[in-house]
All heavy atoms as a GROMACS GRO file, in nm:
protein
  497
    1MET      N    1   1.366  -0.982   3.264
    1MET     CA    2   1.267  -0.890   3.213
    1MET      C    3   1.287  -0.876   3.062
    1MET      O    4   1.400  -0.870   3.014
    1MET     CB    5   1.285  -0.755   3.283
    1MET     CG    6   1.175  -0.658   3.253
    1MET     SD    7   1.192  -0.516   3.360
    1MET     CE    8   1.025  -0.497   3.404
    2ALA      N    9   1.181  -0.869   2.990
    2ALA     CA   10   1.188  -0.861   2.844
    2ALA      C   11   1.232  -0.722   2.800
    2ALA      O   12   1.189  -0.621   2.855
    2ALA     CB   13   1.052  -0.893   2.784
    3GLU      N   14   1.320  -0.721   2.701
    3GLU     CA   15   1.366  -0.592   2.647
    3GLU      C   16   1.264  -0.542   2.546
    3GLU      O   17   1.200  -0.621   2.476
    3GLU     CB   18   1.501  -0.610   2.578
    3GLU     CG   19   1.612  -0.645   2.673
    3GLU     CD   20   1.745  -0.656   2.602
    3GLU    OE1   21   1.758  -0.602   2.491
    3GLU    OE2   22   1.835  -0.720   2.657
    4PRO      N   23   1.248  -0.410   2.535
    4PRO     CA   24   1.153  -0.356   2.436
    4PRO      C   25   1.202  -0.384   2.295
    4PRO      O   26   1.323  -0.387   2.268
    4PRO     CB   27   1.151  -0.206   2.466
    4PRO     CG   28   1.276  -0.179   2.541
    4PRO     CD   29   1.312  -0.306   2.612
    5ARG      N   30   1.108  -0.407   2.205
    5ARG     CA   31   1.143  -0.433   2.065
    5ARG      C   32   1.195  -0.305   2.001
    5ARG      O   33   1.140  -0.198   2.021
    5ARG     CB   34   1.022  -0.480   1.988
    5ARG     CG   35   0.970  -0.612   2.034
    5ARG     CD   36   0.849  -0.648   1.955
    5ARG     NE   37   0.882  -0.767   1.876
    5ARG     CZ   38   0.801  -0.822   1.791
    5ARG    NH1   39   0.683  -0.771   1.771
    5ARG    NH2   40   0.836  -0.929   1.725
    6THR      N   41   1.300  -0.319   1.926
    6THR     CA   42   1.354  -0.204   1.855
    6THR      C   43   1.295  -0.199   1.715
    6THR      O   44   1.277  -0.303   1.651
    6THR     CB   45   1.507  -0.210   1.846
    6THR    OG1   46   1.544  -0.331   1.781
    6THR    CG2   47   1.569  -0.205   1.985
    7ARG      N   48   1.264  -0.081   1.670
    7ARG     CA   49   1.208  -0.063   1.535
    7ARG      C   50   1.321  -0.036   1.438
    7ARG      O   51   1.416   0.032   1.470
    7ARG     CB   52   1.114   0.057   1.533
    7ARG     CG   53   0.980   0.031   1.587
    7ARG     CD   54   0.887   0.145   1.558
    7ARG     NE   55   0.950   0.254   1.485
    7ARG     CZ   56   0.914   0.379   1.491
    7ARG    NH1   57   0.816   0.413   1.567
    7ARG    NH2   58   0.973   0.472   1.420
    8ASN      N   59   1.305  -0.088   1.321
    8ASN     CA   60   1.399  -0.058   1.216
    8ASN      C   61   1.330   0.041   1.122
    8ASN      O   62   1.255   0.002   1.033
    8ASN     CB   63   1.440  -0.186   1.142
    8ASN     CG   64   1.552  -0.163   1.047
    8ASN    OD1   65   1.584  -0.049   1.011
    8ASN    ND2   66   1.614  -0.270   1.003
    9ALA      N   67   1.354   0.170   1.145
    9ALA     CA   68   1.284   0.275   1.073
    9ALA      C   69   1.314   0.271   0.923
    9ALA      O   70   1.225   0.296   0.841
    9ALA     CB   71   1.320   0.412   1.130
   10ARG      N   72   1.435   0.236   0.888
   10ARG     CA   73   1.470   0.230   0.745
   10ARG      C   74   1.390   0.122   0.674
   10ARG      O   75   1.336   0.143   0.566
   10ARG     CB   76   1.620   0.203   0.730
   10ARG     CG   77   1.664   0.201   0.586
   10ARG     CD   78   1.816   0.188   0.576
   10ARG     NE   79   1.858   0.196   0.438
   10ARG     CZ   80   1.888   0.090   0.364
   10ARG    NH1   81   1.882  -0.031   0.415
   10ARG    NH2   82   1.926   0.105   0.239
   11ARG      N   83   1.378   0.007   0.737
   11ARG     CA   84   1.301  -0.103   0.678
   11ARG      C   85   1.153  -0.066   0.668
   11ARG      O   86   1.089  -0.094   0.567
   11ARG     CB   87   1.318  -0.229   0.761
   11ARG     CG   88   1.243  -0.348   0.702
   11ARG     CD   89   1.266  -0.475   0.778
   11ARG     NE   90   1.406  -0.511   0.769
   11ARG     CZ   91   1.467  -0.592   0.855
   11ARG    NH1   92   1.400  -0.645   0.954
   11ARG    NH2   93   1.594  -0.621   0.841
   12GLU      N   94   1.101  -0.003   0.771
   12GLU     CA   95   0.960   0.039   0.767
   12GLU      C   96   0.936   0.137   0.653
   12GLU      O   97   0.835   0.129   0.583
   12GLU     CB   98   0.920   0.104   0.900
   12GLU     CG   99   0.894   0.005   1.010
   12GLU     CD  100   0.849   0.074   1.137
   12GLU    OE1  101   0.832   0.198   1.137
   12GLU    OE2  102   0.832   0.003   1.237
   13ARG      N  103   1.029   0.230   0.635
   13ARG     CA  104   1.014   0.328   0.528
   13ARG      C  105   1.018   0.261   0.391
   13ARG      O  106   0.936   0.290   0.304
   13ARG     CB  107   1.122   0.435   0.538
   13ARG     CG  108   1.106   0.547   0.436
   13ARG     CD  109   1.214   0.652   0.450
   13ARG     NE  110   1.347   0.601   0.424
   13ARG     CZ  111   1.400   0.589   0.302
   13ARG    NH1  112   1.332   0.625   0.198
   13ARG    NH2  113   1.521   0.542   0.288
   14LEU      N  114   1.110   0.167   0.374
   14LEU     CA  115   1.121   0.098   0.245
   14LEU      C  116   0.998   0.012   0.215
   14LEU      O  117   0.948   0.010   0.103
   14LEU     CB  118   1.248   0.013   0.242
   14LEU     CG  119   1.380   0.090   0.236
   14LEU    CD1  120   1.497  -0.006   0.245
   14LEU    CD2  121   1.386   0.173   0.109
   15VAL      N  122   0.948  -0.058   0.315
   15VAL     CA  123   0.828  -0.139   0.295
   15VAL      C  124   0.709  -0.048   0.267
   15VAL      O  125   0.626  -0.077   0.180
   15VAL     CB  126   0.801  -0.229   0.419
   15VAL    CG1  127   0.665  -0.296   0.409
   15VAL    CG2  128   0.910  -0.334   0.432
   16GLY      N  129   0.701   0.064   0.336
   16GLY     CA  130   0.593   0.159   0.312
   16GLY      C  131   0.597   0.214   0.171
   16GLY      O  132   0.495   0.224   0.103
   17LEU      N  133   0.718   0.248   0.124
   17LEU     CA  134   0.731   0.299  -0.013
   17LEU      C  135   0.698   0.192  -0.116
   17LEU      O  136   0.637   0.220  -0.220
   17LEU     CB  137   0.872   0.354  -0.036
   17LEU     CG  138   0.905   0.483   0.039
   17LEU    CD1  139   1.052   0.517   0.020
   17LEU    CD2  140   0.816   0.596  -0.008
   18LEU      N  141   0.734   0.068  -0.087
   18LEU     CA  142   0.700  -0.043  -0.176
   18LEU      C  143   0.548  -0.059  -0.186
   18LEU      O  144   0.492  -0.072  -0.296
   18LEU     CB  145   0.763  -0.173  -0.128
   18LEU     CG  146   0.724  -0.300  -0.204
   18LEU    CD1  147   0.777  -0.294  -0.346
   18LEU    CD2  148   0.776  -0.423  -0.132
   19LEU      N  149   0.481  -0.055  -0.073
   19LEU     CA  150   0.335  -0.067  -0.073
   19LEU      C  151   0.269   0.050  -0.145
   19LEU      O  152   0.170   0.031  -0.218
   19LEU     CB  153   0.283  -0.078   0.070
   19LEU     CG  154   0.319  -0.206   0.145
   19LEU    CD1  155   0.265  -0.201   0.287
   19LEU    CD2  156   0.267  -0.328   0.072
   20LEU      N  157   0.323   0.170  -0.127
   20LEU     CA  158   0.269   0.285  -0.200
   20LEU      C  159   0.288   0.269  -0.351
   20LEU      O  160   0.199   0.302  -0.430
   20LEU     CB  161   0.335   0.414  -0.151
   20LEU     CG  162   0.290   0.464  -0.014
   20LEU    CD1  163   0.378   0.581   0.031
   20LEU    CD2  164   0.145   0.504  -0.016
   21GLY      N  165   0.402   0.216  -0.392
   21GLY     CA  166   0.427   0.193  -0.534
   21GLY      C  167   0.333   0.090  -0.592
   21GLY      O  168   0.279   0.107  -0.703
   22ILE      N  169   0.309  -0.017  -0.519
   22ILE     CA  170   0.215  -0.120  -0.565
   22ILE      C  171   0.075  -0.061  -0.576
   22ILE      O  172   0.002  -0.088  -0.672
   22ILE     CB  173   0.217  -0.241  -0.471
   22ILE    CG1  174   0.352  -0.312  -0.481
   22ILE    CG2  175   0.104  -0.338  -0.503
   22ILE    CD1  176   0.375  -0.419  -0.376
   23ALA      N  177   0.037   0.023  -0.479
   23ALA     CA  178  -0.095   0.085  -0.482
   23ALA      C  179  -0.111   0.175  -0.604
   23ALA      O  180  -0.217   0.175  -0.668
   23ALA     CB  181  -0.117   0.166  -0.353
   24VAL      N  182  -0.008   0.250  -0.639
   24VAL     CA  183  -0.014   0.337  -0.756
   24VAL      C  184  -0.033   0.254  -0.883
   24VAL      O  185  -0.116   0.287  -0.969
   24VAL     CB  186   0.112   0.425  -0.766
   24VAL    CG1  187   0.124   0.492  -0.900
   24VAL    CG2  188   0.112   0.528  -0.655
   25VAL      N  189   0.041   0.145  -0.895
   25VAL     CA  190   0.028   0.059  -1.013
   25VAL      C  191  -0.112   0.001  -1.021
   25VAL      O  192  -0.174  -0.002  -1.129
   25VAL     CB  193   0.135  -0.053  -1.011
   25VAL    CG1  194   0.107  -0.157  -1.118
   25VAL    CG2  195   0.273   0.006  -1.028
   26LEU      N  196  -0.166  -0.043  -0.909
   26LEU     CA  197  -0.302  -0.098  -0.910
   26LEU      C  198  -0.405   0.007  -0.948
   26LEU      O  199  -0.499  -0.021  -1.024
   26LEU     CB  200  -0.335  -0.157  -0.772
   26LEU     CG  201  -0.266  -0.288  -0.736
   26LEU    CD1  202  -0.299  -0.325  -0.592
   26LEU    CD2  203  -0.307  -0.398  -0.830
   27LEU      N  204  -0.388   0.129  -0.897
   27LEU     CA  205  -0.484   0.234  -0.930
   27LEU      C  206  -0.478   0.273  -1.077
   27LEU      O  207  -0.581   0.295  -1.141
   27LEU     CB  208  -0.459   0.358  -0.843
   27LEU     CG  209  -0.510   0.348  -0.700
   27LEU    CD1  210  -0.468   0.471  -0.620
   27LEU    CD2  211  -0.660   0.332  -0.698
   28PHE      N  212  -0.357   0.281  -1.132
   28PHE     CA  213  -0.345   0.320  -1.273
   28PHE      C  214  -0.386   0.209  -1.369
   28PHE      O  215  -0.422   0.237  -1.483
   28PHE     CB  216  -0.202   0.366  -1.305
   28PHE     CG  217  -0.173   0.506  -1.261
   28PHE    CD1  218  -0.063   0.534  -1.182
   28PHE    CD2  219  -0.255   0.610  -1.299
   28PHE    CE1  220  -0.037   0.664  -1.142
   28PHE    CE2  221  -0.230   0.739  -1.259
   28PHE     CZ  222  -0.121   0.767  -1.180
   29SER      N  223  -0.382   0.084  -1.325
   29SER     CA  224  -0.422  -0.024  -1.414
   29SER      C  225  -0.569  -0.061  -1.400
   29SER      O  226  -0.620  -0.139  -1.481
   29SER     CB  227  -0.334  -0.148  -1.389
   29SER     OG  228  -0.357  -0.200  -1.260
   30SER      N  229  -0.638  -0.008  -1.301
   30SER     CA  230  -0.779  -0.044  -1.282
   30SER      C  231  -0.870   0.000  -1.397
   30SER      O  232  -0.968  -0.070  -1.424
   30SER     CB  233  -0.830   0.009  -1.149
   30SER     OG  234  -0.828   0.149  -1.147
   31PRO      N  235  -0.845   0.110  -1.468
   31PRO     CA  236  -0.934   0.144  -1.580
   31PRO      C  237  -0.940   0.036  -1.688
   31PRO      O  238  -1.038   0.023  -1.759
   31PRO     CB  239  -0.875   0.273  -1.637
   31PRO     CG  240  -0.807   0.336  -1.521
   31PRO     CD  241  -0.754   0.221  -1.441
   32THR      N  242  -0.835  -0.045  -1.697
   32THR     CA  243  -0.835  -0.154  -1.795
   32THR      C  244  -0.950  -0.250  -1.768
   32THR      O  245  -1.016  -0.297  -1.861
   32THR     CB  246  -0.701  -0.231  -1.787
   32THR    OG1  247  -0.596  -0.139  -1.808
   32THR    CG2  248  -0.695  -0.341  -1.890
   33TRP      N  249  -0.976  -0.278  -1.641
   33TRP     CA  250  -1.085  -0.370  -1.607
   33TRP      C  251  -1.220  -0.308  -1.638
   33TRP      O  252  -1.313  -0.378  -1.677
   33TRP     CB  253  -1.076  -0.411  -1.461
   33TRP     CG  254  -0.954  -0.490  -1.431
   33TRP    CD1  255  -0.845  -0.448  -1.361
   33TRP    CD2  256  -0.925  -0.624  -1.472
   33TRP    NE1  257  -0.751  -0.547  -1.356
   33TRP    CE2  258  -0.797  -0.656  -1.423
   33TRP    CE3  259  -0.996  -0.719  -1.546
   33TRP    CZ2  260  -0.739  -0.780  -1.445
   33TRP    CZ3  261  -0.936  -0.842  -1.568
   33TRP    CH2  262  -0.811  -0.872  -1.517
   34PHE      N  263  -1.233  -0.177  -1.618
   34PHE     CA  264  -1.360  -0.112  -1.649
   34PHE      C  265  -1.390  -0.119  -1.798
   34PHE      O  266  -1.504  -0.137  -1.838
   34PHE     CB  267  -1.359   0.035  -1.603
   34PHE     CG  268  -1.378   0.052  -1.454
   34PHE    CD1  269  -1.277   0.102  -1.375
   34PHE    CD2  270  -1.498   0.018  -1.394
   34PHE    CE1  271  -1.294   0.119  -1.239
   34PHE    CE2  272  -1.516   0.034  -1.258
   34PHE     CZ  273  -1.414   0.084  -1.181
   35THR      N  274  -1.288  -0.103  -1.882
   35THR     CA  275  -1.310  -0.108  -2.027
   35THR      C  276  -1.343  -0.248  -2.075
   35THR      O  277  -1.402  -0.263  -2.182
   35THR     CB  278  -1.187  -0.056  -2.104
   35THR    OG1  279  -1.075  -0.137  -2.073
   35THR    CG2  280  -1.158   0.089  -2.069
   36ARG      N  281  -1.308  -0.349  -2.000
   36ARG     CA  282  -1.339  -0.488  -2.036
   36ARG      C  283  -1.470  -0.534  -1.974
   36ARG      O  284  -1.499  -0.654  -1.973
   36ARG     CB  285  -1.227  -0.580  -1.992
   36ARG     CG  286  -1.097  -0.556  -2.065
   36ARG     CD  287  -0.992  -0.653  -2.019
   36ARG     NE  288  -0.865  -0.624  -2.084
   36ARG     CZ  289  -0.751  -0.680  -2.050
   36ARG    NH1  290  -0.747  -0.769  -1.952
   36ARG    NH2  291  -0.640  -0.649  -2.112
   37ASP      N  292  -1.547  -0.442  -1.918
   37ASP     CA  293  -1.675  -0.472  -1.854
   37ASP      C  294  -1.661  -0.572  -1.739
   37ASP      O  295  -1.746  -0.658  -1.719
   37ASP     CB  296  -1.778  -0.522  -1.955
   37ASP     CG  297  -1.819  -0.414  -2.053
   37ASP    OD1  298  -1.818  -0.296  -2.013
   37ASP    OD2  299  -1.850  -0.448  -2.168
   38GLN      N  300  -1.554  -0.562  -1.665
   38GLN     CA  301  -1.536  -0.644  -1.545
   38GLN      C  302  -1.526  -0.550  -1.426
   38GLN      O  303  -1.422  -0.535  -1.361
   38GLN     CB  304  -1.411  -0.730  -1.559
   38GLN     CG  305  -1.424  -0.833  -1.669
   38GLN     CD  306  -1.306  -0.928  -1.673
   38GLN    OE1  307  -1.210  -0.915  -1.598
   38GLN    NE2  308  -1.314  -1.025  -1.763
   39THR      N  309  -1.639  -0.488  -1.397
   39THR     CA  310  -1.645  -0.385  -1.294
   39THR      C  311  -1.609  -0.438  -1.156
   39THR      O  312  -1.544  -0.369  -1.078
   39THR     CB  313  -1.786  -0.322  -1.293
   39THR    OG1  314  -1.818  -0.281  -1.425
   39THR    CG2  315  -1.792  -0.204  -1.200
   40ALA      N  316  -1.650  -0.560  -1.126
   40ALA     CA  317  -1.623  -0.616  -0.992
   40ALA      C  318  -1.472  -0.628  -0.968
   40ALA      O  319  -1.423  -0.598  -0.859
   40ALA     CB  320  -1.690  -0.752  -0.978
   41VAL      N  321  -1.400  -0.670  -1.070
   41VAL     CA  322  -1.254  -0.683  -1.057
   41VAL      C  323  -1.193  -0.545  -1.038
   41VAL      O  324  -1.102  -0.526  -0.955
   41VAL     CB  325  -1.194  -0.753  -1.180
   41VAL    CG1  326  -1.042  -0.754  -1.172
   41VAL    CG2  327  -1.248  -0.894  -1.193
   42ALA      N  328  -1.240  -0.447  -1.113
   42ALA     CA  329  -1.186  -0.311  -1.104
   42ALA      C  330  -1.210  -0.252  -0.965
   42ALA      O  331  -1.120  -0.192  -0.906
   42ALA     CB  332  -1.247  -0.223  -1.211
   43VAL      N  333  -1.331  -0.270  -0.915
   43VAL     CA  334  -1.363  -0.216  -0.782
   43VAL      C  335  -1.280  -0.285  -0.675
   43VAL      O  336  -1.227  -0.219  -0.584
   43VAL     CB  337  -1.514  -0.228  -0.755
   43VAL    CG1  338  -1.546  -0.196  -0.611
   43VAL    CG2  339  -1.592  -0.139  -0.849
   44ALA      N  340  -1.265  -0.417  -0.685
   44ALA     CA  341  -1.183  -0.490  -0.588
   44ALA      C  342  -1.038  -0.443  -0.594
   44ALA      O  343  -0.972  -0.427  -0.491
   44ALA     CB  344  -1.191  -0.640  -0.615
   45GLN      N  345  -0.988  -0.418  -0.714
   45GLN     CA  346  -0.851  -0.371  -0.730
   45GLN      C  347  -0.833  -0.233  -0.668
   45GLN      O  348  -0.731  -0.206  -0.605
   45GLN     CB  349  -0.815  -0.369  -0.879
   45GLN     CG  350  -0.670  -0.342  -0.906
   45GLN     CD  351  -0.634  -0.368  -1.050
   45GLN    OE1  352  -0.702  -0.438  -1.122
   45GLN    NE2  353  -0.525  -0.308  -1.095
   46ILE      N  354  -0.931  -0.148  -0.684
   46ILE     CA  355  -0.923  -0.014  -0.624
   46ILE      C  356  -0.926  -0.023  -0.472
   46ILE      O  357  -0.852   0.048  -0.402
   46ILE     CB  358  -1.037   0.075  -0.678
   46ILE    CG1  359  -1.010   0.107  -0.825
   46ILE    CG2  360  -1.050   0.203  -0.596
   46ILE    CD1  361  -1.124   0.178  -0.895
   47VAL      N  362  -1.010  -0.111  -0.419
   47VAL     CA  363  -1.018  -0.128  -0.273
   47VAL      C  364  -0.884  -0.177  -0.218
   47VAL      O  365  -0.834  -0.125  -0.117
   47VAL     CB  366  -1.132  -0.225  -0.235
   47VAL    CG1  367  -1.125  -0.265  -0.089
   47VAL    CG2  368  -1.266  -0.161  -0.267
   48VAL      N  369  -0.824  -0.275  -0.285
   48VAL     CA  370  -0.694  -0.326  -0.240
   48VAL      C  371  -0.588  -0.216  -0.250
   48VAL      O  372  -0.504  -0.201  -0.161
   48VAL     CB  373  -0.654  -0.451  -0.321
   48VAL    CG1  374  -0.509  -0.490  -0.294
   48VAL    CG2  375  -0.747  -0.566  -0.291
   49ALA      N  376  -0.592  -0.138  -0.358
   49ALA     CA  377  -0.495  -0.030  -0.375
   49ALA      C  378  -0.509   0.073  -0.264
   49ALA      O  379  -0.407   0.120  -0.210
   49ALA     CB  380  -0.515   0.036  -0.511
   50LEU      N  381  -0.629   0.109  -0.229
   50LEU     CA  382  -0.649   0.206  -0.121
   50LEU      C  383  -0.603   0.150   0.013
   50LEU      O  384  -0.545   0.223   0.095
   50LEU     CB  385  -0.795   0.249  -0.116
   50LEU     CG  386  -0.844   0.331  -0.234
   50LEU    CD1  387  -0.994   0.358  -0.223
   50LEU    CD2  388  -0.767   0.462  -0.246
   51LEU      N  389  -0.628   0.023   0.035
   51LEU     CA  390  -0.583  -0.040   0.159
   51LEU      C  391  -0.430  -0.040   0.167
   51LEU      O  392  -0.372  -0.003   0.269
   51LEU     CB  393  -0.636  -0.184   0.166
   51LEU     CG  394  -0.598  -0.265   0.288
   51LEU    CD1  395  -0.667  -0.206   0.412
   51LEU    CD2  396  -0.639  -0.409   0.270
   52LEU      N  397  -0.365  -0.079   0.058
   52LEU     CA  398  -0.218  -0.079   0.056
   52LEU      C  399  -0.162   0.062   0.070
   52LEU      O  400  -0.060   0.082   0.137
   52LEU     CB  401  -0.167  -0.143  -0.073
   52LEU     CG  402  -0.187  -0.293  -0.089
   52LEU    CD1  403  -0.136  -0.339  -0.224
   52LEU    CD2  404  -0.120  -0.368   0.023
   53ALA      N  405  -0.227   0.160   0.008
   53ALA     CA  406  -0.181   0.298   0.020
   53ALA      C  407  -0.192   0.346   0.164
   53ALA      O  408  -0.104   0.417   0.214
   53ALA     CB  409  -0.261   0.388  -0.073
   54GLY      N  410  -0.299   0.308   0.231
   54GLY     CA  411  -0.315   0.347   0.371
   54GLY      C  412  -0.208   0.286   0.460
   54GLY      O  413  -0.149   0.355   0.544
   55ILE      N  414  -0.183   0.159   0.442
   55ILE     CA  415  -0.080   0.091   0.522
   55ILE      C  416   0.058   0.147   0.489
   55ILE      O  417   0.139   0.174   0.578
   55ILE     CB  418  -0.085  -0.061   0.500
   55ILE    CG1  419  -0.216  -0.118   0.551
   55ILE    CG2  420   0.033  -0.130   0.568
   55ILE    CD1  421  -0.241  -0.262   0.513
   56GLY      N  422   0.086   0.167   0.360
   56GLY     CA  423   0.215   0.221   0.319
   56GLY      C  424   0.237   0.361   0.373
   56GLY      O  425   0.345   0.394   0.422
   57GLY      N  426   0.135   0.446   0.364
   57GLY     CA  427   0.147   0.581   0.418
   57GLY      C  428   0.169   0.580   0.568
   57GLY      O  429   0.249   0.659   0.621
   58PHE      N  430   0.100   0.490   0.638
   58PHE     CA  431   0.119   0.478   0.782
   58PHE      C  432   0.263   0.440   0.815
   58PHE      O  433   0.324   0.497   0.906
   58PHE     CB  434   0.021   0.374   0.838
   58PHE     CG  435   0.049   0.337   0.981
   58PHE    CD1  436   0.015   0.424   1.083
   58PHE    CD2  437   0.111   0.217   1.013
   58PHE    CE1  438   0.042   0.391   1.216
   58PHE    CE2  439   0.138   0.184   1.143
   58PHE     CZ  440   0.103   0.271   1.246
   59LEU      N  441   0.317   0.342   0.741
   59LEU     CA  442   0.454   0.298   0.770
   59LEU      C  443   0.557   0.406   0.740
   59LEU      O  444   0.653   0.424   0.816
   59LEU     CB  445   0.487   0.172   0.689
   59LEU     CG  446   0.419   0.044   0.736
   59LEU    CD1  447   0.447  -0.070   0.640
   59LEU    CD2  448   0.463   0.008   0.877
   60VAL      N  449   0.537   0.480   0.632
   60VAL     CA  450   0.631   0.588   0.599
   60VAL      C  451   0.626   0.696   0.706
   60VAL      O  452   0.729   0.745   0.753
   60VAL     CB  453   0.600   0.646   0.458
   60VAL    CG1  454   0.678   0.773   0.434
   60VAL    CG2  455   0.631   0.543   0.351
   61ARG      N  456   0.505   0.733   0.747
   61ARG     CA  457   0.491   0.835   0.852
   61ARG      C  458   0.550   0.787   0.984
   61ARG      O  459   0.614   0.863   1.056
   61ARG     CB  460   0.343   0.869   0.871
   61ARG     CG  461   0.314   1.013   0.845
   61ARG     CD  462   0.169   1.051   0.868
   61ARG     NE  463   0.087   0.993   0.763
   61ARG     CZ  464  -0.022   0.918   0.785
   61ARG    NH1  465  -0.061   0.893   0.906
   61ARG    NH2  466  -0.090   0.869   0.685
   62ARG      N  467   0.528   0.661   1.016
   62ARG     CA  468   0.579   0.606   1.142
   62ARG      C  469   0.731   0.601   1.142
   62ARG      O  470   0.796   0.621   1.246
   62ARG     CB  471   0.522   0.466   1.161
   62ARG     CG  472   0.564   0.400   1.287
   62ARG     CD  473   0.495   0.268   1.301
   62ARG     NE  474   0.576   0.180   1.381
   62ARG     CZ  475   0.541   0.060   1.418
   62ARG    NH1  476   0.425   0.012   1.381
   62ARG    NH2  477   0.620  -0.014   1.490
   63ALA      N  478   0.791   0.575   1.027
   63ALA     CA  479   0.937   0.568   1.018
   63ALA      C  480   1.001   0.703   1.041
   63ALA      O  481   1.114   0.712   1.089
   63ALA     CB  482   0.979   0.513   0.882
   64ARG      N  483   0.931   0.810   1.007
   64ARG     CA  484   0.986   0.945   1.028
   64ARG      C  485   0.982   0.986   1.174
   64ARG      O  486   1.064   1.064   1.220
   64ARG     CB  487   0.907   1.047   0.947
   64ARG     CG  488   0.932   1.036   0.800
   64ARG     CD  489   0.858   1.144   0.727
   64ARG     NE  490   0.872   1.126   0.584
   64ARG     CZ  491   0.802   1.190   0.494
   64ARG    NH1  492   0.712   1.278   0.532
   64ARG    NH2  493   0.821   1.167   0.367
   65GLY      N  494   0.881   0.937   1.246
   65GLY     CA  495   0.862   0.981   1.384
   65GLY      C  496   0.926   0.897   1.482
   65GLY      O  497   1.014   0.863   1.532
   0.00000   0.00000   0.00000
């Protein structure tokens, strides 16, 4: 019979925090693209940042529980 997979909560928390950090950097650097009149790049960067923030927040919350 297969054993249940064990979670490594510490690793999940660290990966979640890394993703949240990357999301913050992407969000703070996106105004640079707007000032260069490259709105599509800025919007794509914001979308990726929000996606990473969502996944990172999920992993951090999951590691606590």
